[in-house]
ZAMIVO-194582 format. One record per residue (C-alpha): residue in three letters; x, y, z. Coordinates in Angstrom, 2 decimals. Last residue first. Example, Ala and Ser with C-alpha at 12.3 -4.5 7.8 and 13.67 -1.06 7.14 Angstrom:
2
PADO:type:xx:yy:zz
PADO:Ser:13.67:-1.06:7.14 .
PADO:Ala:12.30:-4.50:7.80 .
This chain:
117
PADO:type:xx:yy:zz
PADO:Unk:25.15:-18.59:-40.68 .
PADO:Unk:24.07:-15.42:-38.87 .
PADO:Unk:21.60:-13.43:-40.91 .
PADO:Unk:22.36:-9.84:-41.76 .
PADO:Unk:20.53:-6.66:-40.77 .
PADO:Unk:21.64:-6.98:-37.14 .
PADO:Unk:25.21:-6.29:-38.29 .
PADO:Unk:24.47:-2.65:-39.08 .
PADO:Unk:22.74:-1.99:-35.75 .
PADO:Unk:25.65:-3.61:-33.91 .
PADO:Unk:28.18:-1.63:-35.95 .
PADO:Unk:26.43:1.69:-35.38 .
PADO:Unk:26.14:1.13:-31.62 .
PADO:Unk:29.79:0.08:-31.42 .
PADO:Unk:30.86:3.17:-33.35 .
PADO:Unk:28.76:5.47:-31.17 .
PADO:Unk:30.20:3.95:-27.98 .
PADO:Unk:33.75:4.23:-29.27 .
PADO:Unk:33.12:7.85:-30.29 .
PADO:Unk:31.73:8.66:-26.84 .
PADO:Unk:34.69:7.00:-25.14 .
PADO:Unk:37.18:8.91:-27.28 .
PADO:Unk:35.36:12.20:-26.66 .
PADO:Unk:35.28:11.58:-22.92 .
PADO:Unk:38.98:10.65:-23.04 .
PADO:Unk:39.74:13.97:-24.67 .
PADO:Unk:37.68:15.93:-22.18 .
PADO:Unk:39.27:14.20:-19.18 .
PADO:Unk:42.89:14.92:-20.16 .
PADO:Unk:45.01:14.32:-17.04 .
PADO:Unk:42.32:12.12:-15.49 .
PADO:Unk:42.69:9.56:-18.28 .
PADO:Unk:39.90:7.01:-18.26 .
PADO:Unk:36.86:9.28:-18.51 .
PADO:Unk:34.04:7.48:-20.35 .
PADO:Unk:32.13:6.91:-17.10 .
PADO:Unk:31.87:10.67:-16.70 .
PADO:Unk:29.97:10.91:-20.00 .
PADO:Unk:27.36:8.45:-18.74 .
PADO:Unk:27.01:10.40:-15.49 .
PADO:Unk:26.54:13.59:-17.55 .
PADO:Unk:23.75:11.84:-19.50 .
PADO:Unk:22.00:10.84:-16.27 .
PADO:Unk:22.30:14.40:-14.98 .
PADO:Unk:20.83:15.78:-18.21 .
PADO:Unk:17.88:13.40:-17.93 .
PADO:Unk:17.24:14.41:-14.32 .
PADO:Unk:17.45:18.15:-14.95 .
PADO:Unk:13.73:18.64:-14.41 .
PADO:Unk:12.27:21.99:-15.43 .
PADO:Unk:9.67:20.87:-18.00 .
PADO:Unk:8.84:17.70:-16.07 .
PADO:Unk:7.85:19.80:-13.05 .
PADO:Unk:4.60:20.98:-14.58 .
PADO:Unk:3.57:24.50:-13.55 .
PADO:Unk:5.66:27.17:-11.88 .
PADO:Unk:3.88:28.15:-8.67 .
PADO:Unk:1.65:25.16:-7.85 .
PADO:Unk:4.11:22.59:-9.12 .
PADO:Unk:6.88:24.34:-7.25 .
PADO:Unk:4.82:24.11:-4.05 .
PADO:Unk:4.26:20.39:-4.72 .
PADO:Unk:7.98:19.97:-5.30 .
PADO:Unk:8.61:21.59:-1.94 .
PADO:Unk:6.38:19.01:-0.26 .
PADO:Unk:8.20:16.25:-2.11 .
PADO:Unk:11.40:17.57:-0.55 .
PADO:Unk:10.39:15.82:2.67 .
PADO:Unk:11.19:12.55:0.90 .
PADO:Unk:14.93:13.27:1.17 .
PADO:Unk:14.79:12.54:4.90 .
PADO:Unk:13.70:8.99:4.14 .
PADO:Unk:16.01:6.86:6.31 .
PADO:Unk:16.34:9.55:8.98 .
PADO:Unk:12.64:9.16:9.81 .
PADO:Unk:13.05:5.46:10.69 .
PADO:Unk:11.11:3.15:8.38 .
PADO:Unk:7.64:1.57:8.50 .
PADO:Unk:5.62:4.32:10.21 .
PADO:Unk:7.77:6.98:8.55 .
PADO:Unk:6.69:5.71:5.13 .
PADO:Unk:3.02:5.93:6.08 .
PADO:Unk:3.43:9.49:7.38 .
PADO:Unk:5.27:10.53:4.22 .
PADO:Unk:2.49:9.05:2.10 .
PADO:Unk:-0.17:10.88:4.12 .
PADO:Unk:1.65:14.20:3.66 .
PADO:Unk:2.19:13.64:-0.06 .
PADO:Unk:-1.43:12.62:-0.65 .
PADO:Unk:-2.61:15.75:1.20 .
PADO:Unk:-0.43:17.89:-1.07 .
PADO:Unk:-1.90:16.25:-4.16 .
PADO:Unk:-5.42:16.85:-2.76 .
PADO:Unk:-4.54:20.52:-2.32 .
PADO:Unk:-3.06:20.76:-5.83 .
PADO:Unk:-6.26:19.42:-7.43 .
PADO:Unk:-7.61:22.87:-8.42 .
PADO:Unk:-4.49:23.43:-10.51 .
PADO:Unk:-5.45:20.54:-12.84 .
PADO:Unk:-2.47:18.75:-14.30 .
PADO:Unk:-0.80:18.17:-17.64 .
PADO:Unk:2.77:16.91:-18.07 .
PADO:Unk:2.39:14.61:-15.09 .
PADO:Unk:5.63:14.02:-13.17 .
PADO:Unk:4.31:15.26:-9.81 .
PADO:Unk:1.12:13.22:-10.04 .
PADO:Unk:3.09:10.09:-11.00 .
PADO:Unk:5.40:10.66:-8.03 .
PADO:Unk:2.41:10.86:-5.68 .
PADO:Unk:0.80:7.77:-7.20 .
PADO:Unk:4.11:5.88:-6.89 .
PADO:Unk:4.22:6.89:-3.23 .
PADO:Unk:0.70:5.54:-2.63 .
PADO:Unk:1.38:2.29:-4.45 .
PADO:Unk:4.58:1.77:-2.48 .
PADO:Unk:2.83:2.38:0.84 .
PADO:Unk:0.00:0.00:0.00 .
């Protein structure tokens, strides 16, 4: 029940379209979800969950959160950081890693067109 409630809250935050009159019910869902989580886990375990209340305020003030999220950019930056092998020249090794990844992707897509004998 707790997981379903939290997933509902996160789904409401990530929606691209939302009704401003429902913001109070969204906020109530967040508060109840936080209370349920704190019943099962110690409060220090989910201290990041309190930021959901701030996200609800942002949703009310600025509109859909998905427009302003940097999550995808952060994931891409993590991918680029994994390409760094040489700490002396990180940009060059990022470029090399990116080119290797692109070449491997192209080759695998190209080879999938042929039958293996």
